[in-house]
GUVOGU-211193 format. One record per residue (C-alpha): z, y, x; residue number from 1. Coordinates in steps of 0.05 Angstrom, whole numbers. Layout:
// residues N
<node up="Z" north="Y" east="X" k="NUM"/>
...
// end
This chain:
// residues 78
<node up="-1260" north="682" east="1166" k="1"/>
<node up="-1211" north="723" east="1207" k="2"/>
<node up="-1147" north="690" east="1229" k="3"/>
<node up="-1082" north="729" east="1236" k="4"/>
<node up="-1051" north="717" east="1304" k="5"/>
<node up="-994" north="767" east="1304" k="6"/>
<node up="-958" north="813" east="1254" k="7"/>
<node up="-906" north="866" east="1271" k="8"/>
<node up="-865" north="897" east="1214" k="9"/>
<node up="-825" north="960" east="1228" k="10"/>
<node up="-795" north="1017" east="1189" k="11"/>
<node up="-795" north="1090" east="1212" k="12"/>
<node up="-733" north="1129" east="1193" k="13"/>
<node up="-710" north="1069" east="1153" k="14"/>
<node up="-758" north="1081" east="1096" k="15"/>
<node up="-830" north="1088" east="1122" k="16"/>
<node up="-872" north="1025" east="1134" k="17"/>
<node up="-905" north="1018" east="1203" k="18"/>
<node up="-938" north="949" east="1204" k="19"/>
<node up="-992" north="922" east="1249" k="20"/>
<node up="-1033" north="858" east="1240" k="21"/>
<node up="-1075" north="831" east="1297" k="22"/>
<node up="-1134" north="785" east="1280" k="23"/>
<node up="-1168" north="735" east="1327" k="24"/>
<node up="-1230" north="780" east="1324" k="25"/>
<node up="-1190" north="835" east="1359" k="26"/>
<node up="-1187" north="878" east="1296" k="27"/>
<node up="-1120" north="910" east="1283" k="28"/>
<node up="-1098" north="931" east="1213" k="29"/>
<node up="-1046" north="987" east="1211" k="30"/>
<node up="-1009" north="993" east="1144" k="31"/>
<node up="-962" north="1052" east="1141" k="32"/>
<node up="-929" north="1107" east="1103" k="33"/>
<node up="-936" north="1180" east="1126" k="34"/>
<node up="-882" north="1206" east="1079" k="35"/>
<node up="-847" north="1188" east="1014" k="36"/>
<node up="-885" north="1238" east="972" k="37"/>
<node up="-945" north="1220" east="928" k="38"/>
<node up="-1007" north="1203" east="969" k="39"/>
<node up="-967" north="1190" east="1032" k="40"/>
<node up="-952" north="1116" east="1025" k="41"/>
<node up="-988" north="1049" east="1028" k="42"/>
<node up="-1041" north="1076" east="1076" k="43"/>
<node up="-1087" north="1031" east="1117" k="44"/>
<node up="-1131" north="1040" east="1178" k="45"/>
<node up="-1168" north="994" east="1224" k="46"/>
<node up="-1156" north="1005" east="1299" k="47"/>
<node up="-1179" north="978" east="1365" k="48"/>
<node up="-1133" north="957" east="1423" k="49"/>
<node up="-1147" north="1021" east="1462" k="50"/>
<node up="-1119" north="1062" east="1404" k="51"/>
<node up="-1050" north="1027" east="1408" k="52"/>
<node up="-991" north="1051" east="1448" k="53"/>
<node up="-959" north="1003" east="1498" k="54"/>
<node up="-899" north="998" east="1451" k="55"/>
<node up="-942" north="972" east="1393" k="56"/>
<node up="-979" north="923" east="1440" k="57"/>
<node up="-911" north="897" east="1463" k="58"/>
<node up="-888" north="889" east="1391" k="59"/>
<node up="-950" north="848" east="1374" k="60"/>
<node up="-941" north="805" east="1436" k="61"/>
<node up="-868" north="793" east="1421" k="62"/>
<node up="-883" north="772" east="1349" k="63"/>
<node up="-940" north="725" east="1368" k="64"/>
<node up="-927" north="650" east="1369" k="65"/>
<node up="-924" north="617" east="1438" k="66"/>
<node up="-992" north="586" east="1426" k="67"/>
<node up="-1023" north="655" east="1412" k="68"/>
<node up="-990" north="697" east="1466" k="69"/>
<node up="-1047" north="690" east="1517" k="70"/>
<node up="-1099" north="708" east="1464" k="71"/>
<node up="-1057" north="769" east="1444" k="72"/>
<node up="-1053" north="791" east="1517" k="73"/>
<node up="-1128" north="783" east="1524" k="74"/>
<node up="-1146" north="819" east="1460" k="75"/>
<node up="-1098" north="877" east="1475" k="76"/>
<node up="-1118" north="884" east="1548" k="77"/>
<node up="-1049" north="869" east="1574" k="78"/>
// end
């Protein structure tokens, strides 16, 4: 079973979700809204660390517990 090691919740423009969940397997789930119109919200994609910007990697590192920070650094190649 996958274990969540970090979650970063953000909003774009105050209304659009932009959330990332990092699992101990290295899998990253991105849950987001593209726009407020039908079909543009509650979207999901699975990413790898090399697909993340430095800003998102830093968000995930910041949100990780102290006990998981080294694992997050390792999984994200930081």
